[in-house]
N, C-alpha and C positions, 0 to 999 in steps of 0.2 A: 504494500500500500504506500502510495506517495503522499507527500504533504499537500500537493495541489496538482492535479493532472494537467492543468493549463499553464503551469508556471515551471520554468526551468531554473535551477539554482546553481550558482557557482559554489560548490561545496567547500572548496579550499578557501575561498574568500570568507565564507560563513564561519569556518573553523577559526580563521584569523580574527574575525569579529568577536568570537567568544573570548579569545585571549585579551582583547582590548576592553570588553564591557562586562565581563563576568568575573567575580572574585575567584582567583586561583591561589590556593595556599595549602600548606600542610594541614591535614585534618586527622583527628584521632577517633577511632571507633573500637570499643572493647579492648582498649589499651594497646592497640596497634596503630601506628602512624602511617598515613598514606601521603606521599610527597606530591606537592603541586597538583591538587585535584580540585574539582568544582562540583556543585550540587545540580542535580537534574532540575530541581524547581527553579534555580536561578537562571538556567539556560532557557527554560520555557518562558519565564517572565521577560527575559531579554528578547526572545524571538517575537513575542506578541507586542511588547511595547515599542519595538523598533519598526514594526510594520512588515516584517518578513512573512508573518502568517497572520491569520485573522483570529485564531483562538488557540486554546491549550491543546486541543486534539490535533490540530495541524502542526503545532510546535513539537508534539511528541513524534508525529510521523517524520518531520524533518530531522529530529534528533536521531531517529532510527536509520534514516538515510546516511547520516554521518557515521553511525556505527557500522552499517553494512559496507560502506566504502572505506572503512578502516581509518577514519580521521580521529574518532574518539572511541572509548570503550569503558565499560564498568571496571573499577579498579581490580576486582578479582574475577572478572568475566562471568558473573553469576546472573546478570540481568540484562535485558534489552534496555533501550532508553525509556525512562519513565518520568512522569511528573511527580517525583518523590524526592525526599532528601537523601538520595543515594549518591555515592561518590563516583565521579567519572574523571577520566584523564585522557590526555592525548596518547595515541598509539605510538609505538616505537618508530613506525614508518613516518608518522607526522613529525616526530621529534627529529628524525634524520633529515627530512625535508627542511625543517626549520634551521638546522645547522648549516645547510647549504644554500639557503635562500634568505637574503637580507630582509625581504618583505615579511617573513615569518619569524624573525628574530625576537619579536615581542613575546613569544611563548616562553613562559617560565621566568620572565624578567619583571622587575618592578618598574613603576612609572618613574620618569626622570624627575629629579629634584633640583630646584634652583636655590642655592644658599651661599651666603658670602663666606670668604675665607676666615673672617673674624668670628663668625658664628661657628664655623667648623672647629676652630681652635677652642672655643668655649665648650663645645660638645665633647671634644677629646679630653679636655682637662676634667670636666665633670665625670666622664666615664671612668677615669682613673680612680676616682674616689667612690663612685656609685656602684660598680659591679661587684657582686659577691657570689662565690661558688659554694654550693652545699652538696656534699657527697651523699650517695645512697638515699635519695629521697623520692617520694611519690607525690602526685597531685591529688588534692582532696576531691575534686569533682570526678576524677577518674576512678578513685576508690568507690565513690557513690554509685557510678555506673556499673562497676563490677559487682558490688554487693547486690544491687537490684537484679542485674542480668543473670546472676548465678543462684538466685533464690534465697540469699541470706536475709534480704530485706524486702518488705512488701511494697515499698515506694521510696521516694527521695527522702521524705521526713524520717522514715524509719531507718534508712541508711545513715543519715546524719546522726541520729540518736545512737546507733551502733558505734559510729566513729568517735563520738564523745565518751561512750562507755570504754572504748579502747584506751582513750586518753586518761580517763579516771583510774583505770587499772595500770596506768603507766606502761602500757605496751607500745604506744606511739605518742609522738609529741610534735607540735609545730616546730619548725627548724630554729626559730628564735624565741619560742615560748610566748608569742604575742597574741595568739588566736586560739579559740576553741576549735573543734573540728567543724568545718563549713563546706558546703557544696560550692566551692570556689576554686579558682586557679591559685591555690596556696600550697606551699611545700610542707610536707610532713615526713618524719623519719621514724623508723622502728627504734625503740629505746634500746641503748646499748646494754642496759642492765637486764634486759629480757632477751638477749640474743641467744642464750642457751635454752634448750627445751625444759619446761617445768614438768615435774612428775604429775600425771593426771590424777593420781590418787589423792593429791593435795588440793584438788580443785573441785568445786561444785559444778552442776550441769552448765550453768551460765558461763563459767570460766572455761569449761571444756569447749563450749561453742566458740568462745573468744580465741582459745588456743588454735582451734581448727581454722578460723578465719586468718589468723596470723600465719599459720603454716601455708595455707593456700595463697595468701598474698605474696609470700616470698617466691612462689612458683609462677604466679599468673600476672601480678601487677607489675608494671614497668617501674623498677626501682633503679635509679641511675643518678649520676652527678648532674646537677642542674645549675643554671646560672640565672640570677635575678635579672629580669628585663628592666631596663632603666628608661623612665619617661622623663624627658628633659623639656621644660617649657622655656623657650627663649623670650626674653623681654627686650624691648627696644631700650637702648641706653640713652638716658636723658642727662643733659649737662646739669651740674649743680647750680642752684639758684644763686 
């Protein structure tokens, strides 16, 4: 099925337009990160708003034309193109074309930025003091997704409650001890004092469940060295009165 039997599309040009108008970035699902991908819903929205198609159904048909002609694909090849929050990426063929075609070099690159040398120096100076690396940590919102996805929690609020219970039992902690457990992009670590396995005979049922969660976390949740992202707000310099 085609998006419109009376209209012919330049599919390579449309693929290029996706790179220009749809957010392409690293995304995480079930603690696995997929590099430089975009959402099916975002592509559908762009196709309709740009006038390429009349409605969402035609947008999905056009997306499947791109899949069929190997311009884009689902990140793990499990889905056709759908108007859903599924992850899609450019195919290796398209990436190869991009590397040899200056008109497609926008794929995977950020928009250009105009900034003065003076401001760049200020950013570099601020970054020297602002960056901080934390070893062997995980992200709160990723643990929430894992707890819900694996049946340990009935929903987000329940998962957050479990996270705070883990903190109360000193099994995990915020990297700088500044936050309770939250469903946010905050860094947490397994507590060093609980790195060795406890004897289950010394634990009640709730603690056994907590111990199982910790054991499975070590296997399934992405625990790695992470660096704090620095947000720098530049202000115009004003002469002293």
